[in-house]
N, C-alpha and C positions, 0 to 999 in steps of 0.2 A: 807249454802249459798256459791255459787260459787264465788270465788274471781274474781273481774273484772280487766282487763288490761287497761292500759292508752288508748289504741286504741278503747276501748269499750264505752267510754263516750264522752260527748260533752264538749266544752270549750268556755268560754265567757269572756268578758272584763268588769271590773268595773273601770270607769274613774271618779276620783274626780276632774277633771278639775283644776289641781294644777296651781297656779300662783307662778312662781319661782322668786327668788331674781334676780333683774335686768330685769325682764320681766313685763308683764301686762296681764289683763284679755283677751284682744283682741288676744294676742299671744297664750294664753291658748286655746281659742276656735279654732284658726287655727290649733293648734297641735292636738286637739281632732278630728277634721274633717280628718286630715291627717292620724292619727292612725286608725281611723275607716275604712278608705279606704284600708289601708294595711291589717288589720285583716280580713276584708271581703274577700280579695283575699287569705288569709292564711287559711281560713276555719273555723273561729270562728263563733259561733252560734248567739250570741246576744251581744249588746253593751249597757251597763247600765250606767246611771249617777245618782249621789246622791244629795239629798237635804241637804244643810247646810246653816246656816245664821250667820251673824256677824263674819265671818271668812275670813280675807283678803287673805288667801292662797288657798281658794277654790272658784272657779268662778261660780259654777252651782247652785246658789241659786234659780234662776228662772228656775227650772228643766225642765218643759215642753217646754220652749223656747229653752233651750240648746239641748233637745232631737230633736226638730224640725230641728235645725241647723245640727246636725249629720245626721239625716234621709235625709235631702236635698242633702247631699254630698255623700250618699251611695245609693245602689240600691236593695240589697237583704238581708243584715244582719238585724236581728231584733234589734230594738232600744227601750229602755225603762228606767224605773226608778228603781234604787237600793239604796234607794227607795224614794217614796213620803212619808213624815211623816204626816200621815192622820190627827192626832189631831191638826195640824197647820191650817187645811183648812175646809171649808164647803164641805161635800161630793159632793154636786151638782156642785161646781166649778171644782172639779177634774174630775167628769163625763163629764162635758162639754169640759174641756181641752183635755182629752184623747180621747173623742169622736171626737174632731176636728182632733187630730193627726192621729187617725185610719182612718178617712175620707180622709185625705191627703195622707196617706201612708198605704193603705189597707193590712192587714195581716202581718204588720211588727212591731206593737206596743205592748209592754209589760207594765203592770202596777204593779210594785212591791210596796207594802205598808209596812211601819213601824209605830211603835207607839211611838217612842222616839221623843223628840222635835227637835233633830238635832242642838241644840244650847243651850245657857244658859237661865236661867229663866227670866231674864230681857228682852231678845230678844223674848222669847216665849210670854211674855205679849204684846210686840209690835206687834207680829204676830196675836195673838188671841184676843187682847183687854181685854176680860173679863175672859179668861181662862176657859170658860165653857166646852170646848171639851178637857178633859184630857185623859190620857192613859187608865184609867179604863173604859171609854166609847168606847174604840176601837172596841170591837166586834159589838156594835150597829152601829157604823159608817161604818164598813165594810158591814154590812147588808144593810144599807141605800144606800151606793155607788153601791153595786151589783144590788140593785133594780132599780136604774136609768138605768142600761144597760138592765136588764131583769125584766120587771114589774111582771112577773109570780112569782118572788121570794118574792113579797110583799103581804101583806094581806090588803083587803079593797081597796078603790079607792085612787089612788095617784093623787093629784091635781097639783103637781109640777113634771114636766118631763124634761129630759135632751135632748136638741137638739143642735148640734149632740151628739149622745150617745146612745139613746134608740134603742135597736135592734142590736147593734153592739157586735160582739163576741171578746172582748178584754181580753186576758189572764191576770188573777189576781193572783199574788203571794203574800204570806205573808213572811215578812222578820223578823229575830229576832237574838238576841244575848243571849237569855235565853230560858226558857221553855214555857213562856206564849204563844207566837205566834206559837210555835211548836204544842202545843196542839190544838189551835184554827184552824190552817191550817189542822191538821189531822181530826178534827171533821167536818170541812166544805168540806173536800175532795179537797183541793187546793194544788198546788205545794208550796214547802217551801224552802227558801234560808236562810242558817245560816251564820252569820258573824264571821267565824272562823279566819278571818284575823286580828281581834282585840279582840276576845273573845275565844281563843283556848281551855281553860279549860272547857268550857261548851258544846263543840261541840258534843261529843258522847252522852251525856245525853239528849240533845235537839233532836238529830236525833232519838234516841230511843223513846222518848216521841211522836214525830211526827208519827213514824211508828206504834207504839202500839195503838195510838188513831185514826188512819186513818180509815175513812169511805168512801167507794166508792161513787162517785158523777157523775153528768153529765159531769164534767170537767175531772176527772181522775178515772180509774178503780183501780189503785194501787198507792202507794206513789211515789212521785218524789221529790228527795232532791238534792239541789244544795248547794255547800259549797264555801265560799269565802276564798281565800288564797293569801297572799302576795308572789309574785315571783319576784326575782331579778336575772335574768339570763344574763350571759356574756360569752365570749369565754374562759375565765379562771376563776377559783375560786377566785383568788386574785382580779381581776377586779370587779367581782360581789360583793365581800365583801366591796370594796371601794365604789361602787355605792350605796350600802345599807345604807351607813352612812347618806344619805339624808333622808331616811325613819326614821332612828333612831332620827335624829334631829327634824323631824316633830312631832313625838310622844313626844319627850322631850319638845318641845314648848307647846304641849297640857298640859303636866304635870305642866309646869311652868306658863302656861297662859300668854305666851309672844307674841302670835299672829304674829310671824315672817312668811315671805313667805318661800316657799320651798327652802332650802339651798343647795348650791353646796356640793359635797362630800368632805370629809376630810380624811387625812391619819391616824389619831389617835383619836378615840372618847374619850379616857381616858383624853384627854385635855379639854373635854367639859362636860362630865357627872360626877356626884357624884356616889359613889358606890351604894347607895340606889336607885338612879334613874336608874342605869344600871340594877339592879335587877327587878325593876318595869317594865322596858321595855322588859326584857326577859320573864316575865310572860305574858305580853300582846301580844308580837310578837313571842311567842314561836313556832308557827306553820309556820313561814315564811320559804320559800324555797329560798335559796341563794347559787349560785355557777355557775360553768361551766356546760355544757350540761350533762355530765355523773352524776354529783352530783344532779342536778335538776331532772333528770329522776328517779334516785333512790329514792329521797325524795318524789317526787310526787306519785310514785307507793306505797310507804309506807303509805302516807296520804290516798290514795285511799283504800288500804287494811284495814285501820282503820275505815274509814267512809262509805265505799261501796256507795259513792255518785253516782248519775246519771249524774252529771254535776259539773264542777268546774268553778267558776268565779274569774278571776285573776286580782288582783290590783298590779300595779307596779309603785310605787312612785319613779321615777328616774328623776334626774334633767335635764340631757341632752336628748333632744328629739330623737336624732339618737340612743343613747344607749337604750332608752325606746323602740323604734321600734325593735331594735335588740333583746331585751329580749323577746318580744312577738313572734318574728320570730323563736327564738331558741325553745320556747315551742311548736310552731306549727310543727317544724321539729321532735321534740322528740316524739310527740304523733301520728305521722302518722303511 
C-alpha cells in the first residue's frame, strides 16, 4: 500500500458545540456558525455535529436543528451529524428531518449514524420511553431508514413513506468506536467513520475489519474510512499543551460524572487529577495531537501512516474561541 501524504486526504470538523464556563448555549451556537464560516474558507470538507443528551456542556442535543443553523450560515461546506444515535429515534423521524435538511440545503447534508445512546440509561429511557429500539436492533433500523430514502431497498409494499425524504440522495455514514459498525458498514458498502478521538486503542482493528468486510455497493466501489482525532494546535508547543488542559478537564468530568461546563485552561493538571485518573485519560486520549505547527504536522502524518485514512475529522475542545479558530487554521496551513 502506498503511504498517503497529508495533502492527499480530506479534512473535516467535529463540533461538540461546547458550552464553556461563563458562557451559555446561545454563545456556543454563535461560535459554531463562526467556526463553520472560517473552516469553509480554509478548505475543510464537512462540518459535523454530535448528538448528546443530559450533558450541560454540550449544546447540540437537537442535532438536526443545530445542523440547520450551521448550514444557514455557510454556503458550500457539507454539514451533517457525527452522529445521530439512531436507537434513540424512530427511523421515520430521522428520514423526515434529514429529508427536510437536504431539501433546504441540496447536496450539502450528511447523515452519520451511531448505535450508542449518547447519554446515560435514565436519559435513554426518557428519550425512548420503552427502550424497544436498543443497539442490537441497529442493523434493522439502518435498513428501515435507508428504505425511506430509497424504496427499492425494501421488500414488499411500504405503507409509510417519508416526505420530504423519499428519492433524496443523502450520504449515510456509519460511525463506531468498536468493530460492530465497522463490519456492518463494510457489508453494506457504506463509508465508515471511527471515533479514534476517544477510542484510540480500537482504531486499527476496526479499520481492518471494515476494509476486510467491505462489499462494493451503489454508494461506494471501495472502502472509504474517516478517523476522528483530537487536535489542539497553537503557535508554540507550550501554548498548545496549556490549551489542551480544557480537553483533559472535560474527560475528567466525564470520569467523575461531575457535569461541569468546559473549563478554562490551567497551568498544572497535577493539581486537579489523581494518578489513576491521569492514566485513564492517557488511555482514552492517547491519539490526541497537541503542539505547535511542526509537532502537529509530524504527528498527523504518523497517524495517517498508521491508519491510511481517506479523511480526518478533527475535534478541538478549546475554551477560547479565537484560540480554537487558530487551531483549525494551523491545521489548514499544514495540510496544504
